[in-house]
PyMOL commands that place a pseudoatom at each C-alpha (Angstrom):
pseudoatom trace, name=CA, resn=UNK, resi=1, chain=A, elem=C, hetatm=0, pos=[0.000, 0.000, 0.000]
pseudoatom trace, name=CA, resn=UNK, resi=2, chain=A, elem=C, hetatm=0, pos=[1.289, 3.470, -0.862]
pseudoatom trace, name=CA, resn=UNK, resi=3, chain=A, elem=C, hetatm=0, pos=[2.394, 5.684, 1.956]
pseudoatom trace, name=CA, resn=UNK, resi=4, chain=A, elem=C, hetatm=0, pos=[-0.255, 8.035, 3.313]
pseudoatom trace, name=CA, resn=UNK, resi=5, chain=A, elem=C, hetatm=0, pos=[-3.120, 6.398, 1.483]
pseudoatom trace, name=CA, resn=UNK, resi=6, chain=A, elem=C, hetatm=0, pos=[-6.189, 4.856, 3.038]
pseudoatom trace, name=CA, resn=UNK, resi=7, chain=A, elem=C, hetatm=0, pos=[-7.085, 1.246, 2.435]
pseudoatom trace, name=CA, resn=UNK, resi=8, chain=A, elem=C, hetatm=0, pos=[-10.185, 2.103, 0.363]
pseudoatom trace, name=CA, resn=UNK, resi=9, chain=A, elem=C, hetatm=0, pos=[-9.587, 1.997, -3.365]
pseudoatom trace, name=CA, resn=UNK, resi=10, chain=A, elem=C, hetatm=0, pos=[-11.566, 5.106, -4.234]
pseudoatom trace, name=CA, resn=UNK, resi=11, chain=A, elem=C, hetatm=0, pos=[-11.479, 7.328, -1.192]
pseudoatom trace, name=CA, resn=UNK, resi=12, chain=A, elem=C, hetatm=0, pos=[-13.675, 10.375, -1.577]
pseudoatom trace, name=CA, resn=UNK, resi=13, chain=A, elem=C, hetatm=0, pos=[-15.649, 8.803, -4.414]
pseudoatom trace, name=CA, resn=UNK, resi=14, chain=A, elem=C, hetatm=0, pos=[-19.373, 9.407, -4.188]
pseudoatom trace, name=CA, resn=UNK, resi=15, chain=A, elem=C, hetatm=0, pos=[-21.598, 7.195, -6.269]
pseudoatom trace, name=CA, resn=UNK, resi=16, chain=A, elem=C, hetatm=0, pos=[-20.680, 5.267, -9.400]
pseudoatom trace, name=CA, resn=UNK, resi=17, chain=A, elem=C, hetatm=0, pos=[-20.946, 5.822, -13.122]
pseudoatom trace, name=CA, resn=UNK, resi=18, chain=A, elem=C, hetatm=0, pos=[-23.432, 4.039, -15.355]
pseudoatom trace, name=CA, resn=UNK, resi=19, chain=A, elem=C, hetatm=0, pos=[-24.149, 4.234, -19.091]
pseudoatom trace, name=CA, resn=UNK, resi=20, chain=A, elem=C, hetatm=0, pos=[-27.588, 4.639, -20.643]
pseudoatom trace, name=CA, resn=UNK, resi=21, chain=A, elem=C, hetatm=0, pos=[-29.018, 4.406, -24.129]
pseudoatom trace, name=CA, resn=UNK, resi=22, chain=A, elem=C, hetatm=0, pos=[-30.416, 7.840, -25.019]
pseudoatom trace, name=CA, resn=UNK, resi=23, chain=A, elem=C, hetatm=0, pos=[-33.255, 6.421, -27.107]
pseudoatom trace, name=CA, resn=UNK, resi=24, chain=A, elem=C, hetatm=0, pos=[-34.876, 4.116, -24.587]
pseudoatom trace, name=CA, resn=UNK, resi=25, chain=A, elem=C, hetatm=0, pos=[-33.145, 4.955, -21.293]
pseudoatom trace, name=CA, resn=UNK, resi=26, chain=A, elem=C, hetatm=0, pos=[-31.941, 1.414, -20.682]
pseudoatom trace, name=CA, resn=UNK, resi=27, chain=A, elem=C, hetatm=0, pos=[-28.618, 0.701, -19.033]
pseudoatom trace, name=CA, resn=UNK, resi=28, chain=A, elem=C, hetatm=0, pos=[-25.838, -0.340, -21.393]
pseudoatom trace, name=CA, resn=UNK, resi=29, chain=A, elem=C, hetatm=0, pos=[-22.367, -1.755, -20.925]
pseudoatom trace, name=CA, resn=UNK, resi=30, chain=A, elem=C, hetatm=0, pos=[-19.229, 0.348, -21.039]
pseudoatom trace, name=CA, resn=UNK, resi=31, chain=A, elem=C, hetatm=0, pos=[-18.244, -1.421, -24.275]
pseudoatom trace, name=CA, resn=UNK, resi=32, chain=A, elem=C, hetatm=0, pos=[-21.575, -0.596, -25.886]
pseudoatom trace, name=CA, resn=UNK, resi=33, chain=A, elem=C, hetatm=0, pos=[-21.222, 3.049, -24.832]
pseudoatom trace, name=CA, resn=UNK, resi=34, chain=A, elem=C, hetatm=0, pos=[-17.794, 3.168, -26.497]
pseudoatom trace, name=CA, resn=UNK, resi=35, chain=A, elem=C, hetatm=0, pos=[-19.190, 1.722, -29.739]
pseudoatom trace, name=CA, resn=UNK, resi=36, chain=A, elem=C, hetatm=0, pos=[-22.043, 4.259, -29.953]
pseudoatom trace, name=CA, resn=UNK, resi=37, chain=A, elem=C, hetatm=0, pos=[-20.949, 7.414, -28.117]
pseudoatom trace, name=CA, resn=UNK, resi=38, chain=A, elem=C, hetatm=0, pos=[-23.490, 9.665, -29.855]
pseudoatom trace, name=CA, resn=UNK, resi=39, chain=A, elem=C, hetatm=0, pos=[-26.392, 7.501, -28.632]
pseudoatom trace, name=CA, resn=UNK, resi=40, chain=A, elem=C, hetatm=0, pos=[-25.276, 6.832, -25.061]
pseudoatom trace, name=CA, resn=UNK, resi=41, chain=A, elem=C, hetatm=0, pos=[-24.491, 8.888, -22.014]
pseudoatom trace, name=CA, resn=UNK, resi=42, chain=A, elem=C, hetatm=0, pos=[-22.653, 8.400, -18.755]
pseudoatom trace, name=CA, resn=UNK, resi=43, chain=A, elem=C, hetatm=0, pos=[-24.153, 9.512, -15.465]
pseudoatom trace, name=CA, resn=UNK, resi=44, chain=A, elem=C, hetatm=0, pos=[-23.322, 9.298, -11.807]
pseudoatom trace, name=CA, resn=UNK, resi=45, chain=A, elem=C, hetatm=0, pos=[-25.708, 7.504, -9.461]
pseudoatom trace, name=CA, resn=UNK, resi=46, chain=A, elem=C, hetatm=0, pos=[-25.682, 6.837, -5.750]
pseudoatom trace, name=CA, resn=UNK, resi=47, chain=A, elem=C, hetatm=0, pos=[-24.816, 9.093, -2.863]
pseudoatom trace, name=CA, resn=UNK, resi=48, chain=A, elem=C, hetatm=0, pos=[-24.164, 12.699, -3.773]
pseudoatom trace, name=CA, resn=UNK, resi=49, chain=A, elem=C, hetatm=0, pos=[-27.087, 13.060, -6.187]
pseudoatom trace, name=CA, resn=UNK, resi=50, chain=A, elem=C, hetatm=0, pos=[-30.120, 14.902, -4.864]
pseudoatom trace, name=CA, resn=UNK, resi=51, chain=A, elem=C, hetatm=0, pos=[-32.561, 14.038, -7.700]
pseudoatom trace, name=CA, resn=UNK, resi=52, chain=A, elem=C, hetatm=0, pos=[-34.613, 17.185, -7.120]
pseudoatom trace, name=CA, resn=UNK, resi=53, chain=A, elem=C, hetatm=0, pos=[-34.716, 18.693, -10.581]
pseudoatom trace, name=CA, resn=UNK, resi=54, chain=A, elem=C, hetatm=0, pos=[-35.113, 17.320, -14.105]
pseudoatom trace, name=CA, resn=UNK, resi=55, chain=A, elem=C, hetatm=0, pos=[-32.652, 18.529, -16.746]
pseudoatom trace, name=CA, resn=UNK, resi=56, chain=A, elem=C, hetatm=0, pos=[-32.212, 17.512, -20.371]
pseudoatom trace, name=CA, resn=UNK, resi=57, chain=A, elem=C, hetatm=0, pos=[-28.927, 16.729, -22.122]
pseudoatom trace, name=CA, resn=UNK, resi=58, chain=A, elem=C, hetatm=0, pos=[-27.756, 15.926, -25.605]
pseudoatom trace, name=CA, resn=UNK, resi=59, chain=A, elem=C, hetatm=0, pos=[-26.342, 12.397, -25.639]
pseudoatom trace, name=CA, resn=UNK, resi=60, chain=A, elem=C, hetatm=0, pos=[-23.759, 13.209, -28.289]
pseudoatom trace, name=CA, resn=UNK, resi=61, chain=A, elem=C, hetatm=0, pos=[-22.304, 16.398, -26.775]
pseudoatom trace, name=CA, resn=UNK, resi=62, chain=A, elem=C, hetatm=0, pos=[-23.371, 16.203, -23.132]
pseudoatom trace, name=CA, resn=UNK, resi=63, chain=A, elem=C, hetatm=0, pos=[-24.624, 19.772, -23.279]
pseudoatom trace, name=CA, resn=UNK, resi=64, chain=A, elem=C, hetatm=0, pos=[-27.795, 20.881, -21.593]
pseudoatom trace, name=CA, resn=UNK, resi=65, chain=A, elem=C, hetatm=0, pos=[-30.757, 21.415, -23.929]
pseudoatom trace, name=CA, resn=UNK, resi=66, chain=A, elem=C, hetatm=0, pos=[-34.246, 22.830, -23.453]
pseudoatom trace, name=CA, resn=UNK, resi=67, chain=A, elem=C, hetatm=0, pos=[-37.264, 20.667, -22.764]
pseudoatom trace, name=CA, resn=UNK, resi=68, chain=A, elem=C, hetatm=0, pos=[-38.679, 21.667, -26.175]
pseudoatom trace, name=CA, resn=UNK, resi=69, chain=A, elem=C, hetatm=0, pos=[-35.527, 20.426, -27.915]
pseudoatom trace, name=CA, resn=UNK, resi=70, chain=A, elem=C, hetatm=0, pos=[-35.643, 17.180, -25.916]
pseudoatom trace, name=CA, resn=UNK, resi=71, chain=A, elem=C, hetatm=0, pos=[-39.245, 16.640, -27.033]
pseudoatom trace, name=CA, resn=UNK, resi=72, chain=A, elem=C, hetatm=0, pos=[-38.272, 17.217, -30.699]
pseudoatom trace, name=CA, resn=UNK, resi=73, chain=A, elem=C, hetatm=0, pos=[-35.266, 14.856, -30.504]
pseudoatom trace, name=CA, resn=UNK, resi=74, chain=A, elem=C, hetatm=0, pos=[-36.119, 12.048, -28.074]
pseudoatom trace, name=CA, resn=UNK, resi=75, chain=A, elem=C, hetatm=0, pos=[-33.644, 9.593, -29.630]
pseudoatom trace, name=CA, resn=UNK, resi=76, chain=A, elem=C, hetatm=0, pos=[-30.590, 11.741, -28.986]
pseudoatom trace, name=CA, resn=UNK, resi=77, chain=A, elem=C, hetatm=0, pos=[-31.471, 13.444, -25.695]
pseudoatom trace, name=CA, resn=UNK, resi=78, chain=A, elem=C, hetatm=0, pos=[-31.911, 12.194, -22.143]
pseudoatom trace, name=CA, resn=UNK, resi=79, chain=A, elem=C, hetatm=0, pos=[-33.868, 13.432, -19.161]
pseudoatom trace, name=CA, resn=UNK, resi=80, chain=A, elem=C, hetatm=0, pos=[-31.824, 13.341, -15.989]
pseudoatom trace, name=CA, resn=UNK, resi=81, chain=A, elem=C, hetatm=0, pos=[-32.686, 14.089, -12.354]
pseudoatom trace, name=CA, resn=UNK, resi=82, chain=A, elem=C, hetatm=0, pos=[-30.024, 16.107, -10.593]
for i in range(1, 82): cmd.bond("trace and resi %d" % i, "trace and resi %d" % (i + 1))
show_as sticks, trace
zoom trace
């Protein structure tokens, strides 16, 4: 073990990352997300997420988009609670 490090592998880490298909919202594997980056997104789940507010993101760029844009492009946008 390295000097000055705690025994936990990811100290300070809150939650974990998962991948979702932007079209149907289903969970996908990391490999699948790598094959189709414009149709999948990565998000953090677990402790540290309040889930109070719904926001919309483009799956290809990760940028926030308006609700109207998300409704026009449901296959390439995701709704996310933050």
